[in-house]
N, CA, C and O atoms as a CHARMM CRD file, in Angstrom:
* protein
*
  340
    1    1 MET  N      0.83600  -1.18300   0.00000 PROA 1      0.00000
    2    1 MET  CA     0.00000   0.00000   0.00000 PROA 1      0.00000
    3    1 MET  C      0.87900   1.24400   0.00000 PROA 1      0.00000
    4    1 MET  O      1.76500   1.37000   0.84600 PROA 1      0.00000
    5    2 VAL  N      0.65400   2.15200  -0.92200 PROA 2      0.00000
    6    2 VAL  CA     1.39500   3.40000  -0.99600 PROA 2      0.00000
    7    2 VAL  C      0.79200   4.36800   0.00200 PROA 2      0.00000
    8    2 VAL  O     -0.42300   4.56300   0.04400 PROA 2      0.00000
    9    3 GLN  N      1.66800   4.98000   0.81500 PROA 3      0.00000
   10    3 GLN  CA     1.19100   5.92900   1.82200 PROA 3      0.00000
   11    3 GLN  C      1.55600   7.34000   1.38600 PROA 3      0.00000
   12    3 GLN  O      2.72500   7.63400   1.13800 PROA 3      0.00000
   13    4 LYS  N      0.56400   8.20700   1.29400 PROA 4      0.00000
   14    4 LYS  CA     0.80100   9.60800   0.97300 PROA 4      0.00000
   15    4 LYS  C      0.98200  10.36700   2.27800 PROA 4      0.00000
   16    4 LYS  O      0.36500  10.02600   3.28700 PROA 4      0.00000
   17    5 MET  N      1.81400  11.38200   2.26400 PROA 5      0.00000
   18    5 MET  CA     2.13100  12.13400   3.46000 PROA 5      0.00000
   19    5 MET  C      1.34000  13.43200   3.53000 PROA 5      0.00000
   20    5 MET  O      1.54700  14.32500   2.70800 PROA 5      0.00000
   21    6 LYS  N      0.45400  13.54700   4.48100 PROA 6      0.00000
   22    6 LYS  CA    -0.31400  14.76100   4.78900 PROA 6      0.00000
   23    6 LYS  C     -0.42400  15.71600   3.61300 PROA 6      0.00000
   24    6 LYS  O     -0.89200  15.33800   2.53900 PROA 6      0.00000
   25    7 THR  N      0.01000  16.96000   3.81900 PROA 7      0.00000
   26    7 THR  CA    -0.08800  17.98300   2.77800 PROA 7      0.00000
   27    7 THR  C      1.05500  17.90500   1.77900 PROA 7      0.00000
   28    7 THR  O      1.12400  18.71800   0.85700 PROA 7      0.00000
   29    8 TYR  N      1.94300  16.95200   1.94500 PROA 8      0.00000
   30    8 TYR  CA     3.09100  16.82800   1.05300 PROA 8      0.00000
   31    8 TYR  C      2.82500  15.81300  -0.05900 PROA 8      0.00000
   32    8 TYR  O      3.74200  15.44500  -0.79300 PROA 8      0.00000
   33    9 ASP  N      1.59100  15.36600  -0.18600 PROA 9      0.00000
   34    9 ASP  CA     1.29600  14.24500  -1.08300 PROA 9      0.00000
   35    9 ASP  C      1.70500  14.49200  -2.52500 PROA 9      0.00000
   36    9 ASP  O      1.88900  13.53700  -3.28100 PROA 9      0.00000
   37   10 LYS  N      1.84800  15.72600  -2.91900 PROA 10     0.00000
   38   10 LYS  CA     2.27600  16.00600  -4.28500 PROA 10     0.00000
   39   10 LYS  C      3.77800  15.75300  -4.46400 PROA 10     0.00000
   40   10 LYS  O      4.23300  15.45200  -5.56700 PROA 10     0.00000
   41   11 PHE  N      4.54000  15.87700  -3.37600 PROA 11     0.00000
   42   11 PHE  CA     5.99000  15.80600  -3.47800 PROA 11     0.00000
   43   11 PHE  C      6.64000  14.65800  -2.71800 PROA 11     0.00000
   44   11 PHE  O      7.67800  14.15500  -3.14700 PROA 11     0.00000
   45   12 ILE  N      6.06100  14.23300  -1.61000 PROA 12     0.00000
   46   12 ILE  CA     6.68700  13.23800  -0.74600 PROA 12     0.00000
   47   12 ILE  C      5.78700  12.01500  -0.64600 PROA 12     0.00000
   48   12 ILE  O      4.57900  12.14100  -0.44600 PROA 12     0.00000
   49   13 MET  N      6.37300  10.83700  -0.78400 PROA 13     0.00000
   50   13 MET  CA     5.59200   9.60900  -0.65400 PROA 13     0.00000
   51   13 MET  C      6.44100   8.51900  -0.02600 PROA 13     0.00000
   52   13 MET  O      7.66900   8.60100  -0.01100 PROA 13     0.00000
   53   14 ALA  N      5.78000   7.50800   0.48700 PROA 14     0.00000
   54   14 ALA  CA     6.45800   6.33300   1.02300 PROA 14     0.00000
   55   14 ALA  C      5.74000   5.10100   0.50100 PROA 14     0.00000
   56   14 ALA  O      4.52100   4.98000   0.62000 PROA 14     0.00000
   57   15 ASP  N      6.50300   4.19600  -0.07200 PROA 15     0.00000
   58   15 ASP  CA     5.96100   2.95800  -0.62900 PROA 15     0.00000
   59   15 ASP  C      6.88900   1.83500  -0.18600 PROA 15     0.00000
   60   15 ASP  O      8.09100   1.89700  -0.44300 PROA 15     0.00000
   61   16 PRO  N      6.36100   0.81400   0.47200 PROA 16     0.00000
   62   16 PRO  CA     7.21100  -0.28200   0.94200 PROA 16     0.00000
   63   16 PRO  C      8.05700  -0.92600  -0.16600 PROA 16     0.00000
   64   16 PRO  O      9.06700  -1.56900   0.12100 PROA 16     0.00000
   65   17 LYS  N      7.65200  -0.75700  -1.41400 PROA 17     0.00000
   66   17 LYS  CA     8.38100  -1.34400  -2.53700 PROA 17     0.00000
   67   17 LYS  C      9.52400  -0.44800  -3.03500 PROA 17     0.00000
   68   17 LYS  O     10.31900  -0.86200  -3.87900 PROA 17     0.00000
   69   18 VAL  N      9.60100   0.78000  -2.50700 PROA 18     0.00000
   70   18 VAL  CA    10.62100   1.73100  -2.94700 PROA 18     0.00000
   71   18 VAL  C     11.50000   2.09700  -1.75800 PROA 18     0.00000
   72   18 VAL  O     11.01700   2.65200  -0.77100 PROA 18     0.00000
   73   19 ILE  N     12.77600   1.79100  -1.85100 PROA 19     0.00000
   74   19 ILE  CA    13.75700   2.11400  -0.79800 PROA 19     0.00000
   75   19 ILE  C     13.23600   1.69600   0.58000 PROA 19     0.00000
   76   19 ILE  O     13.31900   2.46400   1.53900 PROA 19     0.00000
   77   20 MET  N     12.71200   0.50700   0.67200 PROA 20     0.00000
   78   20 MET  CA    12.22600  -0.07200   1.92900 PROA 20     0.00000
   79   20 MET  C     11.22700   0.82500   2.66500 PROA 20     0.00000
   80   20 MET  O     11.17600   0.82700   3.89500 PROA 20     0.00000
   81   21 GLY  N     10.44300   1.58000   1.91300 PROA 21     0.00000
   82   21 GLY  CA     9.39600   2.39300   2.51800 PROA 21     0.00000
   83   21 GLY  C      9.84300   3.74000   3.04300 PROA 21     0.00000
   84   21 GLY  O      9.06300   4.44300   3.68600 PROA 21     0.00000
   85   22 LYS  N     11.10200   4.11800   2.77700 PROA 22     0.00000
   86   22 LYS  CA    11.56500   5.43600   3.22000 PROA 22     0.00000
   87   22 LYS  C     10.81400   6.51500   2.45900 PROA 22     0.00000
   88   22 LYS  O     10.33100   6.28400   1.35000 PROA 22     0.00000
   89   23 SER  N     10.72000   7.67900   3.05200 PROA 23     0.00000
   90   23 SER  CA    10.07800   8.81400   2.39400 PROA 23     0.00000
   91   23 SER  C     10.97300   9.31000   1.26500 PROA 23     0.00000
   92   23 SER  O     12.16000   9.57100   1.46100 PROA 23     0.00000
   93   24 VAL  N     10.38300   9.43400   0.08200 PROA 24     0.00000
   94   24 VAL  CA    11.12500   9.85000  -1.10500 PROA 24     0.00000
   95   24 VAL  C     10.40700  10.98900  -1.81300 PROA 24     0.00000
   96   24 VAL  O      9.22400  11.23900  -1.58500 PROA 24     0.00000
   97   25 ILE  N     11.15300  11.67400  -2.67800 PROA 25     0.00000
   98   25 ILE  CA    10.54100  12.65100  -3.56800 PROA 25     0.00000
   99   25 ILE  C      9.69600  11.84900  -4.55100 PROA 25     0.00000
  100   25 ILE  O     10.20200  10.92500  -5.18800 PROA 25     0.00000
  101   26 ALA  N      8.43000  12.18600  -4.68100 PROA 26     0.00000
  102   26 ALA  CA     7.49600  11.44300  -5.53300 PROA 26     0.00000
  103   26 ALA  C      8.05900  11.28100  -6.94400 PROA 26     0.00000
  104   26 ALA  O      8.57100  12.22700  -7.54200 PROA 26     0.00000
  105   27 GLY  N      7.95100  10.06400  -7.45300 PROA 27     0.00000
  106   27 GLY  CA     8.40400   9.76100  -8.80300 PROA 27     0.00000
  107   27 GLY  C      9.89200   9.52400  -8.92400 PROA 27     0.00000
  108   27 GLY  O     10.40800   9.37000 -10.03000 PROA 27     0.00000
  109   28 THR  N     10.59700   9.49100  -7.78600 PROA 28     0.00000
  110   28 THR  CA    12.04200   9.25700  -7.79600 PROA 28     0.00000
  111   28 THR  C     12.39200   8.24300  -6.71100 PROA 28     0.00000
  112   28 THR  O     11.52500   7.77200  -5.97500 PROA 28     0.00000
  113   29 ARG  N     13.67200   7.92200  -6.63100 PROA 29     0.00000
  114   29 ARG  CA    14.19600   7.11200  -5.54000 PROA 29     0.00000
  115   29 ARG  C     15.10200   7.98300  -4.66600 PROA 29     0.00000
  116   29 ARG  O     15.95600   7.47600  -3.93900 PROA 29     0.00000
  117   30 ILE  N     14.90300   9.29400  -4.75000 PROA 30     0.00000
  118   30 ILE  CA    15.67400  10.25600  -3.95100 PROA 30     0.00000
  119   30 ILE  C     14.97100  10.40900  -2.60800 PROA 30     0.00000
  120   30 ILE  O     13.84100  10.89400  -2.53900 PROA 30     0.00000
  121   31 THR  N     15.65200   9.99100  -1.54200 PROA 31     0.00000
  122   31 THR  CA    15.02900  10.04600  -0.21200 PROA 31     0.00000
  123   31 THR  C     15.09100  11.45000   0.37000 PROA 31     0.00000
  124   31 THR  O     15.96100  12.25400   0.03600 PROA 31     0.00000
  125   32 VAL  N     14.13000  11.71300   1.25600 PROA 32     0.00000
  126   32 VAL  CA    14.14600  12.96500   2.01600 PROA 32     0.00000
  127   32 VAL  C     15.46100  13.03900   2.78900 PROA 32     0.00000
  128   32 VAL  O     16.07300  14.10200   2.89300 PROA 32     0.00000
  129   33 GLU  N     15.87800  11.91600   3.32100 PROA 33     0.00000
  130   33 GLU  CA    17.13400  11.83400   4.06600 PROA 33     0.00000
  131   33 GLU  C     18.31300  12.32600   3.21900 PROA 33     0.00000
  132   33 GLU  O     19.14000  13.09700   3.70600 PROA 33     0.00000
  133   34 LEU  N     18.39900  11.89100   1.96600 PROA 34     0.00000
  134   34 LEU  CA    19.48300  12.31000   1.08900 PROA 34     0.00000
  135   34 LEU  C     19.44000  13.81600   0.84900 PROA 34     0.00000
  136   34 LEU  O     20.47300  14.48500   0.87500 PROA 34     0.00000
  137   35 VAL  N     18.25200  14.34200   0.61900 PROA 35     0.00000
  138   35 VAL  CA    18.10600  15.78600   0.40400 PROA 35     0.00000
  139   35 VAL  C     18.61500  16.54500   1.62500 PROA 35     0.00000
  140   35 VAL  O     19.35300  17.52000   1.48700 PROA 35     0.00000
  141   36 LEU  N     18.22700  16.10400   2.81400 PROA 36     0.00000
  142   36 LEU  CA    18.68200  16.76200   4.03800 PROA 36     0.00000
  143   36 LEU  C     20.19300  16.66900   4.19400 PROA 36     0.00000
  144   36 LEU  O     20.84200  17.64400   4.57400 PROA 36     0.00000
  145   37 GLU  N     20.75600  15.49600   3.90100 PROA 37     0.00000
  146   37 GLU  CA    22.20600  15.32700   4.00100 PROA 37     0.00000
  147   37 GLU  C     22.94400  16.26200   3.05200 PROA 37     0.00000
  148   37 GLU  O     23.95700  16.85800   3.41900 PROA 37     0.00000
  149   38 LYS  N     22.43300  16.38700   1.83300 PROA 38     0.00000
  150   38 LYS  CA    23.07000  17.26100   0.85400 PROA 38     0.00000
  151   38 LYS  C     23.00300  18.72100   1.29500 PROA 38     0.00000
  152   38 LYS  O     23.98600  19.45100   1.17500 PROA 38     0.00000
  153   39 LEU  N     21.85300  19.14700   1.80100 PROA 39     0.00000
  154   39 LEU  CA    21.72600  20.51800   2.28100 PROA 39     0.00000
  155   39 LEU  C     22.63600  20.75700   3.48100 PROA 39     0.00000
  156   39 LEU  O     23.27800  21.80300   3.57600 PROA 39     0.00000
  157   40 ALA  N     22.69200  19.79700   4.39200 PROA 40     0.00000
  158   40 ALA  CA    23.54700  19.92500   5.57200 PROA 40     0.00000
  159   40 ALA  C     25.02500  19.98000   5.18800 PROA 40     0.00000
  160   40 ALA  O     25.82600  20.60700   5.88100 PROA 40     0.00000
  161   41 ALA  N     25.38400  19.32700   4.09100 PROA 41     0.00000
  162   41 ALA  CA    26.77200  19.32500   3.62500 PROA 41     0.00000
  163   41 ALA  C     27.13100  20.61700   2.88700 PROA 41     0.00000
  164   41 ALA  O     28.28000  20.82100   2.49600 PROA 41     0.00000
  165   42 GLY  N     26.13600  21.48400   2.70200 PROA 42     0.00000
  166   42 GLY  CA    26.40700  22.76800   2.07100 PROA 42     0.00000
  167   42 GLY  C     25.99600  22.88700   0.62300 PROA 42     0.00000
  168   42 GLY  O     26.20600  23.93100   0.00600 PROA 42     0.00000
  169   43 GLU  N     25.40900  21.83000   0.06300 PROA 43     0.00000
  170   43 GLU  CA    24.94100  21.92800  -1.31600 PROA 43     0.00000
  171   43 GLU  C     23.76000  22.88200  -1.38200 PROA 43     0.00000
  172   43 GLU  O     22.96100  22.96600  -0.44900 PROA 43     0.00000
  173   44 THR  N     23.66000  23.59300  -2.48200 PROA 44     0.00000
  174   44 THR  CA    22.54100  24.50700  -2.68200 PROA 44     0.00000
  175   44 THR  C     21.38000  23.76400  -3.34700 PROA 44     0.00000
  176   44 THR  O     21.54900  22.67300  -3.89100 PROA 44     0.00000
  177   45 ILE  N     20.22600  24.36900  -3.29000 PROA 45     0.00000
  178   45 ILE  CA    19.07000  23.79300  -3.97300 PROA 45     0.00000
  179   45 ILE  C     19.37800  23.64600  -5.46500 PROA 45     0.00000
  180   45 ILE  O     19.02500  22.64500  -6.08800 PROA 45     0.00000
  181   46 ARG  N     20.02600  24.63400  -6.01200 PROA 46     0.00000
  182   46 ARG  CA    20.37300  24.57800  -7.44300 PROA 46     0.00000
  183   46 ARG  C     21.29400  23.39600  -7.74100 PROA 46     0.00000
  184   46 ARG  O     21.09500  22.69800  -8.73600 PROA 46     0.00000
  185   47 GLN  N     22.29900  23.16100  -6.89200 PROA 47     0.00000
  186   47 GLN  CA    23.20200  22.04000  -7.11000 PROA 47     0.00000
  187   47 GLN  C     22.45300  20.71000  -7.04300 PROA 47     0.00000
  188   47 GLN  O     22.72100  19.80000  -7.82800 PROA 47     0.00000
  189   48 ILE  N     21.52100  20.60400  -6.10900 PROA 48     0.00000
  190   48 ILE  CA    20.74900  19.37100  -5.97400 PROA 48     0.00000
  191   48 ILE  C     19.87900  19.14700  -7.19900 PROA 48     0.00000
  192   48 ILE  O     19.82400  18.03700  -7.72800 PROA 48     0.00000
  193   49 THR  N     19.19700  20.19600  -7.65500 PROA 49     0.00000
  194   49 THR  CA    18.32100  20.03700  -8.81900 PROA 49     0.00000
  195   49 THR  C     19.11300  19.78200 -10.09200 PROA 49     0.00000
  196   49 THR  O     18.62100  19.11000 -10.99800 PROA 49     0.00000
  197   50 GLU  N     20.33100  20.30600 -10.17700 PROA 50     0.00000
  198   50 GLU  CA    21.16500  20.01600 -11.35000 PROA 50     0.00000
  199   50 GLU  C     21.65600  18.56700 -11.32300 PROA 50     0.00000
  200   50 GLU  O     21.74900  17.92300 -12.36800 PROA 50     0.00000
  201   51 ALA  N     21.96800  18.06000 -10.13800 PROA 51     0.00000
  202   51 ALA  CA    22.42800  16.67800 -10.01600 PROA 51     0.00000
  203   51 ALA  C     21.28700  15.67900 -10.16400 PROA 51     0.00000
  204   51 ALA  O     21.49800  14.54000 -10.58200 PROA 51     0.00000
  205   52 HSD  N     20.08200  16.11000  -9.82000 PROA 52     0.00000
  206   52 HSD  CA    18.89800  15.24000  -9.86400 PROA 52     0.00000
  207   52 HSD  C     17.77800  16.00900 -10.57700 PROA 52     0.00000
  208   52 HSD  O     16.92100  16.60000  -9.91900 PROA 52     0.00000
  209   53 PRO  N     17.78000  16.00400 -11.90600 PROA 53     0.00000
  210   53 PRO  CA    16.84800  16.83100 -12.68000 PROA 53     0.00000
  211   53 PRO  C     15.36100  16.60700 -12.39600 PROA 53     0.00000
  212   53 PRO  O     14.55000  17.49400 -12.66200 PROA 53     0.00000
  213   54 ARG  N     14.98900  15.45000 -11.86400 PROA 54     0.00000
  214   54 ARG  CA    13.57000  15.20100 -11.56600 PROA 54     0.00000
  215   54 ARG  C     13.15000  15.79000 -10.22400 PROA 54     0.00000
  216   54 ARG  O     11.97000  15.75400  -9.87500 PROA 54     0.00000
  217   55 VAL  N     14.10000  16.32900  -9.47300 PROA 55     0.00000
  218   55 VAL  CA    13.81600  16.95500  -8.18500 PROA 55     0.00000
  219   55 VAL  C     13.70900  18.45800  -8.40700 PROA 55     0.00000
  220   55 VAL  O     14.63200  19.08800  -8.92300 PROA 55     0.00000
  221   56 THR  N     12.57800  19.02200  -8.01400 PROA 56     0.00000
  222   56 THR  CA    12.34100  20.45300  -8.19100 PROA 56     0.00000
  223   56 THR  C     12.63300  21.20100  -6.88900 PROA 56     0.00000
  224   56 THR  O     12.66800  20.59800  -5.81600 PROA 56     0.00000
  225   57 PRO  N     12.84100  22.51700  -6.99000 PROA 57     0.00000
  226   57 PRO  CA    12.99500  23.30900  -5.76200 PROA 57     0.00000
  227   57 PRO  C     11.78500  23.15700  -4.83300 PROA 57     0.00000
  228   57 PRO  O     11.94200  23.12800  -3.61300 PROA 57     0.00000
  229   58 GLU  N     10.59100  23.06200  -5.40200 PROA 58     0.00000
  230   58 GLU  CA     9.38500  22.88000  -4.58700 PROA 58     0.00000
  231   58 GLU  C      9.42600  21.55900  -3.82700 PROA 58     0.00000
  232   58 GLU  O      8.99600  21.48400  -2.67600 PROA 58     0.00000
  233   59 ALA  N      9.94300  20.52300  -4.47400 PROA 59     0.00000
  234   59 ALA  CA    10.05900  19.22000  -3.81300 PROA 59     0.00000
  235   59 ALA  C     11.06600  19.28000  -2.67400 PROA 59     0.00000
  236   59 ALA  O     10.87200  18.64200  -1.63900 PROA 59     0.00000
  237   60 ILE  N     12.12900  20.03500  -2.85300 PROA 60     0.00000
  238   60 ILE  CA    13.12200  20.19300  -1.78500 PROA 60     0.00000
  239   60 ILE  C     12.50900  20.92800  -0.60100 PROA 60     0.00000
  240   60 ILE  O     12.72600  20.54600   0.54900 PROA 60     0.00000
  241   61 HSD  N     11.75000  21.97100  -0.87400 PROA 61     0.00000
  242   61 HSD  CA    11.06700  22.68300   0.21500 PROA 61     0.00000
  243   61 HSD  C     10.05500  21.78200   0.91200 PROA 61     0.00000
  244   61 HSD  O      9.90500  21.84100   2.13300 PROA 61     0.00000
  245   62 ALA  N      9.36900  20.96100   0.14900 PROA 62     0.00000
  246   62 ALA  CA     8.42300  20.00800   0.75100 PROA 62     0.00000
  247   62 ALA  C      9.16100  19.00500   1.62600 PROA 62     0.00000
  248   62 ALA  O      8.66300  18.62800   2.68700 PROA 62     0.00000
  249   63 ALA  N     10.34900  18.56500   1.19400 PROA 63     0.00000
  250   63 ALA  CA    11.14500  17.63500   1.99400 PROA 63     0.00000
  251   63 ALA  C     11.54900  18.27700   3.31800 PROA 63     0.00000
  252   63 ALA  O     11.52000  17.62500   4.36200 PROA 63     0.00000
  253   64 LEU  N     11.91900  19.53600   3.27500 PROA 64     0.00000
  254   64 LEU  CA    12.27100  20.24900   4.51000 PROA 64     0.00000
  255   64 LEU  C     11.06700  20.38200   5.42600 PROA 64     0.00000
  256   64 LEU  O     11.17600  20.16400   6.63200 PROA 64     0.00000
  257   65 SER  N      9.92900  20.73700   4.86600 PROA 65     0.00000
  258   65 SER  CA     8.70500  20.86400   5.66800 PROA 65     0.00000
  259   65 SER  C      8.30000  19.51800   6.25400 PROA 65     0.00000
  260   65 SER  O      7.89500  19.43200   7.41400 PROA 65     0.00000
  261   66 PHE  N      8.41200  18.47000   5.44400 PROA 66     0.00000
  262   66 PHE  CA     8.08400  17.13300   5.91200 PROA 66     0.00000
  263   66 PHE  C      8.99300  16.73300   7.07400 PROA 66     0.00000
  264   66 PHE  O      8.52600  16.20100   8.08100 PROA 66     0.00000
  265   67 ALA  N     10.28600  16.99000   6.92800 PROA 67     0.00000
  266   67 ALA  CA    11.23900  16.63600   7.98500 PROA 67     0.00000
  267   67 ALA  C     10.94800  17.41200   9.26800 PROA 67     0.00000
  268   67 ALA  O     11.01100  16.84900  10.36100 PROA 67     0.00000
  269   68 ALA  N     10.63300  18.68500   9.14300 PROA 68     0.00000
  270   68 ALA  CA    10.31400  19.49400  10.32000 PROA 68     0.00000
  271   68 ALA  C      9.06700  18.94900  11.01600 PROA 68     0.00000
  272   68 ALA  O      9.02600  18.86000  12.24300 PROA 68     0.00000
  273   69 GLU  N      8.06700  18.59000  10.24200 PROA 69     0.00000
  274   69 GLU  CA     6.83600  18.03200  10.80200 PROA 69     0.00000
  275   69 GLU  C      7.10800  16.67900  11.45900 PROA 69     0.00000
  276   69 GLU  O      6.56200  16.38300  12.52200 PROA 69     0.00000
  277   70 ALA  N      7.94000  15.87000  10.83700 PROA 70     0.00000
  278   70 ALA  CA     8.27200  14.55600  11.39000 PROA 70     0.00000
  279   70 ALA  C      9.00200  14.70100  12.72600 PROA 70     0.00000
  280   70 ALA  O      8.77400  13.91700  13.64700 PROA 70     0.00000
  281   71 LEU  N      9.86100  15.68300  12.83200 PROA 71     0.00000
  282   71 LEU  CA    10.59800  15.89000  14.08000 PROA 71     0.00000
  283   71 LEU  C      9.67500  16.31700  15.21900 PROA 71     0.00000
  284   71 LEU  O      9.93100  16.00600  16.38200 PROA 71     0.00000
  285   72 LYS  N      8.61900  17.02100  14.88600 PROA 72     0.00000
  286   72 LYS  CA     7.66000  17.42300  15.91900 PROA 72     0.00000
  287   72 LYS  C      7.01100  16.21600  16.57200 PROA 72     0.00000
  288   72 LYS  O      6.65100  16.26000  17.74800 PROA 72     0.00000
  289   73 ALA  N      6.86300  15.14700  15.82100 PROA 73     0.00000
  290   73 ALA  CA     6.19800  13.94300  16.32400 PROA 73     0.00000
  291   73 ALA  C      7.15500  12.99800  17.03800 PROA 73     0.00000
  292   73 ALA  O      6.71500  12.11800  17.77600 PROA 73     0.00000
  293   74 ASP  N      8.45000  13.16800  16.83000 PROA 74     0.00000
  294   74 ASP  CA     9.44100  12.27200  17.42900 PROA 74     0.00000
  295   74 ASP  C      9.70700  12.61500  18.88700 PROA 74     0.00000
  296   74 ASP  O      9.52900  13.75100  19.32700 PROA 74     0.00000
  297   75 VAL  N     10.13600  11.60600  19.61100 PROA 75     0.00000
  298   75 VAL  CA    10.64300  11.81100  20.96100 PROA 75     0.00000
  299   75 VAL  C     12.12200  12.12100  20.80800 PROA 75     0.00000
  300   75 VAL  O     12.87600  11.32300  20.25100 PROA 75     0.00000
  301   76 LEU  N     12.53000  13.26900  21.29900 PROA 76     0.00000
  302   76 LEU  CA    13.91400  13.66900  21.17300 PROA 76     0.00000
  303   76 LEU  C     14.64900  13.44900  22.48600 PROA 76     0.00000
  304   76 LEU  O     14.11100  13.67700  23.56900 PROA 76     0.00000
  305   77 TYR  N     15.86100  13.01000  22.36200 PROA 77     0.00000
  306   77 TYR  CA    16.70100  12.76600  23.52100 PROA 77     0.00000
  307   77 TYR  C     17.85600  13.76700  23.50200 PROA 77     0.00000
  308   77 TYR  O     18.36400  14.10900  22.43400 PROA 77     0.00000
  309   78 PRO  N     18.27200  14.23900  24.68500 PROA 78     0.00000
  310   78 PRO  CA    19.38300  15.20600  24.70300 PROA 78     0.00000
  311   78 PRO  C     20.64700  14.58200  24.15700 PROA 78     0.00000
  312   78 PRO  O     20.90400  13.39400  24.34900 PROA 78     0.00000
  313   79 VAL  N     21.42300  15.38400  23.48500 PROA 79     0.00000
  314   79 VAL  CA    22.69900  14.93800  22.94200 PROA 79     0.00000
  315   79 VAL  C     23.76400  15.18100  23.99000 PROA 79     0.00000
  316   79 VAL  O     23.91500  16.29600  24.49000 PROA 79     0.00000
  317   80 VAL  N     24.49500  14.14300  24.31700 PROA 80     0.00000
  318   80 VAL  CA    25.56600  14.27200  25.29400 PROA 80     0.00000
  319   80 VAL  C     26.87900  14.21900  24.53500 PROA 80     0.00000
  320   80 VAL  O     27.15900  13.26100  23.81400 PROA 80     0.00000
  321   81 THR  N     27.67600  15.25600  24.70500 PROA 81     0.00000
  322   81 THR  CA    28.98800  15.29600  24.05900 PROA 81     0.00000
  323   81 THR  C     30.05400  14.94600  25.08500 PROA 81     0.00000
  324   81 THR  O     29.78400  14.94100  26.28600 PROA 81     0.00000
  325   82 GLU  N     31.23800  14.66000  24.62700 PROA 82     0.00000
  326   82 GLU  CA    32.33300  14.33300  25.53900 PROA 82     0.00000
  327   82 GLU  C     32.61100  15.49700  26.47900 PROA 82     0.00000
  328   82 GLU  O     32.92000  15.28000  27.65100 PROA 82     0.00000
  329   83 ALA  N     32.50800  16.72400  25.98900 PROA 83     0.00000
  330   83 ALA  CA    32.78400  17.89100  26.83200 PROA 83     0.00000
  331   83 ALA  C     31.78900  18.00600  27.96500 PROA 83     0.00000
  332   83 ALA  O     32.13600  18.45800  29.05600 PROA 83     0.00000
  333   84 ALA  N     30.53900  17.59600  27.71400 PROA 84     0.00000
  334   84 ALA  CA    29.50000  17.68900  28.73800 PROA 84     0.00000
  335   84 ALA  C     29.52300  16.50800  29.69400 PROA 84     0.00000
  336   84 ALA  O     28.98600  16.59200  30.79800 PROA 84     0.00000
  337   85 ALA  N     30.13300  15.41900  29.28300 PROA 85     0.00000
  338   85 ALA  CA    30.14100  14.21000  30.09800 PROA 85     0.00000
  339   85 ALA  C     31.12500  14.26500  31.23900 PROA 85     0.00000
  340   85 ALA  O     31.23500  13.30900  32.00700 PROA 85     0.00000
């Protein structure tokens, strides 16, 4: 069963048959996780869309919104660093 994600259904989807059900940009095998990793590494939206022509700037923004919404639902644990330990 293909699961559509809230208001992101145009851009973000999860299907157990695609990348083990991870959330992906609709119509691609590009995961939300990969988009976030690329942005965190300093890639620009333009660089991502040039490397992955089927990914639009709107889809990248939807991935960010989806990730932010997903984090609201997660239980977060404090990060302990060596300096704090």
